[in-house]
matplotlib code that plots the C-alpha trace (Angstrom):
import matplotlib.pyplot as plt

x = [120.3, 121.3, 118.6, 119.8, 117.0, 116.5, 114.1, 113.9, 112.9, 113.9, 114.7, 114.3, 117.2, 114.7, 113.4, 113.4, 113.1, 116.7, 116.5, 113.1, 114.1, 117.4, 115.4, 112.9, 115.9, 117.1, 113.6, 113.0, 116.7, 117.3, 120.4, 119.0, 120.7, 118.6, 119.8, 118.5, 118.7, 118.0, 118.0, 116.9, 114.2, 116.7, 118.3, 115.2, 115.9, 119.4, 117.8, 115.3, 118.1, 120.0, 116.8, 116.6, 120.3, 119.6, 121.9, 118.8, 116.0, 113.4, 112.7, 110.3, 109.3, 108.3, 107.8, 107.8, 108.1, 105.0, 103.2, 106.1, 107.7, 104.7, 106.2, 109.1, 106.9, 106.0, 103.3, 101.0, 99.0, 95.3, 95.4, 98.4, 96.7, 93.5, 95.4, 98.0, 100.6, 103.2, 105.4, 107.0, 109.0, 110.4, 111.3, 109.1, 109.5, 112.1, 109.7, 109.5, 106.4, 104.8, 102.5, 101.0, 101.4, 100.3, 96.7, 97.5, 99.3, 96.4, 93.9, 96.1, 96.4, 92.6, 92.2, 95.0, 93.5, 89.9, 89.1, 85.6, 85.2, 81.8, 79.5, 82.1, 83.0, 86.8, 88.9, 92.2, 94.8, 96.9, 96.2, 99.4, 100.1, 99.6, 96.4, 95.0, 95.8, 94.0, 91.0, 90.7, 90.6, 88.1, 85.7, 85.8, 84.9, 81.9, 83.4, 82.4, 85.6, 86.8, 90.3, 91.9, 94.6, 96.8, 97.4, 95.1, 91.9, 92.6, 89.9, 89.8, 87.2, 86.3, 85.5, 88.5, 88.4, 90.9, 92.1, 90.2, 87.0, 87.5, 84.5, 85.4, 81.7, 81.7, 84.6, 84.7, 88.3, 91.3, 93.9, 97.2, 98.8, 101.2, 104.8, 104.1, 105.3, 107.9, 111.3, 113.2, 110.5, 108.4, 107.1, 104.8, 101.2, 99.1, 96.0, 95.4, 94.6, 91.1, 90.3, 90.7, 87.8, 86.5, 87.9, 90.1, 93.4, 95.3, 98.7, 100.6, 103.8, 105.7, 108.7, 108.2, 105.9, 103.6, 103.3, 102.2, 99.0, 98.4, 98.8, 95.7, 93.4, 92.2, 92.4, 95.2, 97.3, 100.6, 101.6, 104.1, 101.9, 101.1, 104.8, 105.6, 102.7, 103.4, 107.1, 106.4, 104.0, 106.8, 109.1, 106.5, 106.5, 110.4, 110.9, 107.9, 106.8, 104.2, 105.3, 103.5, 102.8, 101.2, 104.1, 106.8, 105.0, 104.7, 108.4, 109.4, 107.5, 109.6, 113.0, 112.6, 113.5, 112.7, 111.5]
y = [98.1, 98.7, 98.0, 96.9, 97.4, 97.4, 97.6, 94.8, 95.7, 96.3, 99.6, 101.5, 103.9, 106.8, 105.5, 108.0, 105.2, 105.2, 109.0, 108.6, 105.8, 107.5, 110.6, 108.4, 106.9, 110.3, 111.4, 108.4, 108.1, 104.7, 103.5, 102.6, 101.8, 101.3, 100.0, 99.8, 96.2, 96.3, 92.5, 89.9, 87.4, 84.6, 86.5, 86.7, 83.5, 84.7, 88.0, 86.0, 83.9, 87.0, 88.1, 84.7, 84.9, 88.3, 90.1, 92.4, 93.1, 93.9, 94.6, 96.6, 95.0, 96.9, 96.3, 93.7, 91.4, 92.2, 89.2, 87.0, 86.9, 85.3, 81.8, 82.8, 84.1, 81.7, 83.8, 86.4, 89.1, 88.9, 91.8, 90.5, 87.1, 88.7, 90.8, 88.2, 90.9, 92.1, 95.1, 94.6, 91.6, 90.9, 88.0, 86.9, 83.7, 82.6, 82.8, 85.3, 87.4, 89.4, 92.4, 95.0, 98.6, 100.0, 99.6, 101.8, 104.3, 104.7, 105.1, 107.8, 109.6, 109.7, 111.0, 113.5, 115.2, 114.5, 112.7, 111.3, 108.0, 106.7, 105.9, 107.3, 105.5, 104.9, 103.4, 101.9, 102.0, 98.8, 95.4, 94.8, 94.7, 98.4, 98.4, 95.6, 97.6, 100.6, 98.5, 97.0, 100.5, 101.8, 99.0, 99.3, 102.9, 102.3, 103.1, 101.4, 100.0, 99.0, 98.1, 99.1, 96.8, 96.7, 93.0, 90.1, 90.7, 88.1, 87.0, 89.3, 90.1, 93.4, 94.3, 94.7, 96.7, 97.6, 101.2, 101.4, 100.8, 103.7, 106.1, 109.3, 109.9, 106.8, 107.8, 110.1, 109.4, 107.8, 106.1, 105.5, 102.3, 101.8, 103.0, 104.9, 108.5, 107.7, 109.4, 109.4, 108.8, 111.8, 112.6, 109.5, 109.3, 106.2, 108.0, 110.3, 113.9, 113.6, 110.8, 113.2, 115.7, 116.6, 113.6, 113.7, 112.0, 110.2, 109.2, 106.8, 108.0, 110.5, 111.3, 113.6, 115.3, 116.4, 113.8, 114.4, 112.6, 114.9, 117.9, 116.8, 117.3, 120.3, 118.4, 115.9, 114.3, 112.4, 109.4, 111.1, 111.1, 107.4, 106.6, 108.3, 106.8, 103.2, 103.7, 104.7, 101.8, 99.5, 100.9, 100.1, 96.5, 96.2, 97.9, 96.3, 99.5, 102.2, 105.6, 108.9, 108.7, 112.2, 114.0, 112.0, 112.4, 116.2, 116.4, 114.2, 116.4, 119.3, 117.7, 115.2, 117.2, 115.9, 117.1]
z = [114.2, 110.6, 107.9, 104.5, 102.0, 98.3, 95.4, 92.8, 89.2, 85.7, 84.0, 87.4, 87.3, 87.5, 90.9, 93.8, 96.4, 97.6, 98.3, 100.0, 102.3, 103.2, 104.3, 106.2, 108.1, 109.0, 110.1, 112.4, 113.5, 112.1, 110.1, 106.6, 103.4, 100.3, 96.9, 93.4, 92.2, 88.5, 87.9, 85.4, 86.1, 86.6, 89.4, 91.5, 93.3, 94.4, 95.7, 97.7, 99.2, 100.2, 102.1, 103.8, 104.7, 106.4, 104.1, 103.5, 105.9, 103.2, 99.6, 97.6, 94.3, 91.2, 87.5, 86.1, 89.2, 91.4, 90.1, 88.9, 92.4, 94.0, 93.6, 95.9, 98.7, 101.5, 103.2, 101.7, 103.4, 102.8, 100.4, 98.5, 98.2, 96.9, 94.3, 93.5, 93.5, 96.1, 96.4, 99.8, 101.1, 104.5, 106.8, 109.6, 111.7, 109.1, 106.2, 103.3, 103.7, 100.9, 101.3, 99.0, 100.3, 96.9, 98.2, 101.3, 99.0, 96.6, 99.4, 100.9, 97.6, 97.2, 100.7, 100.4, 97.4, 98.5, 95.2, 95.4, 93.4, 94.7, 91.7, 89.3, 86.1, 86.4, 83.6, 84.7, 82.0, 82.4, 84.1, 86.1, 89.8, 90.4, 88.4, 90.6, 93.8, 92.3, 91.3, 94.8, 96.4, 93.8, 94.2, 98.0, 97.6, 95.3, 91.9, 88.6, 87.3, 83.8, 82.6, 79.3, 78.0, 74.9, 75.4, 74.8, 76.8, 79.5, 81.9, 85.0, 87.6, 85.9, 82.4, 80.1, 76.9, 74.2, 73.8, 70.5, 72.5, 74.8, 74.7, 76.7, 77.3, 79.5, 81.7, 84.7, 85.9, 84.1, 86.2, 84.4, 85.9, 83.0, 82.8, 79.5, 79.9, 82.6, 82.6, 80.3, 77.6, 78.8, 75.3, 75.3, 76.5, 76.9, 75.5, 72.6, 73.5, 71.9, 74.4, 77.3, 77.5, 81.0, 82.9, 86.0, 85.4, 88.1, 86.7, 89.0, 87.4, 89.6, 87.4, 85.6, 88.0, 85.2, 82.4, 78.9, 79.7, 82.7, 80.4, 78.4, 81.4, 83.4, 86.6, 87.2, 89.9, 89.8, 91.9, 94.2, 97.3, 96.6, 96.3, 99.6, 101.5, 100.3, 101.1, 104.7, 105.1, 103.8, 106.5, 109.1, 108.0, 107.8, 111.2, 112.7, 114.4, 113.8, 112.3, 112.1, 108.4, 108.0, 109.6, 107.7, 104.4, 104.7, 105.6, 102.8, 100.3, 101.5, 100.9, 98.0, 94.9, 91.4, 88.0]

ax = plt.figure().add_subplot(projection="3d")
ax.plot(x, y, z, "-o")
ax.set_aspect("equal")
plt.show()
């Protein structure tokens, strides 16, 4: 069977997802095509209809649609329902299903790099869909979580502060869940250098592989492993079969080239 897949988002020309899923197809001996669909909000309904018509077998969803697209999803996984954010869509029993593999991806990243978060004070930069997935994992692992937001401090389950209120002495780990610093605007950083002292930085950005924010810290990790892990998990949902994620991820790291 041929699998037609795509990613829905805006301003996503930098995405490595087409390359990643093409290689996954080769590794598991499946015929996979994967498109970038850089679309406007008004085009989401048409994209969902194409999924229902079986023109596509699945989508990834990225900024800014992880929360916006919820209204078009007929069935949510438990984690997607809890987070009110999806990044993977597929058809099951004639209905549009939404799941969130970012949670799996971030858990895999923490385990891969052996990052201990229990009882650590973690400040998540951003409050979007990826930030919610990160928060879910951190809380499950016993971290003390706060959000930082440049927007109005909306009501959320966790404490939300402004960037002006950040006190580095209160932070053990920063997690950047904003797009600030992504290719091609690589000279930007969501924090000032003086706000980074001895903290670990986990930057969910993967392109560039070392962001300006990461350069401020002695210990930092990008989001590449998370990207690969969530991609493999999405494939498992689309193909409806288990895959050897550890083997596939290690092989992907060997062949996916980027700066």
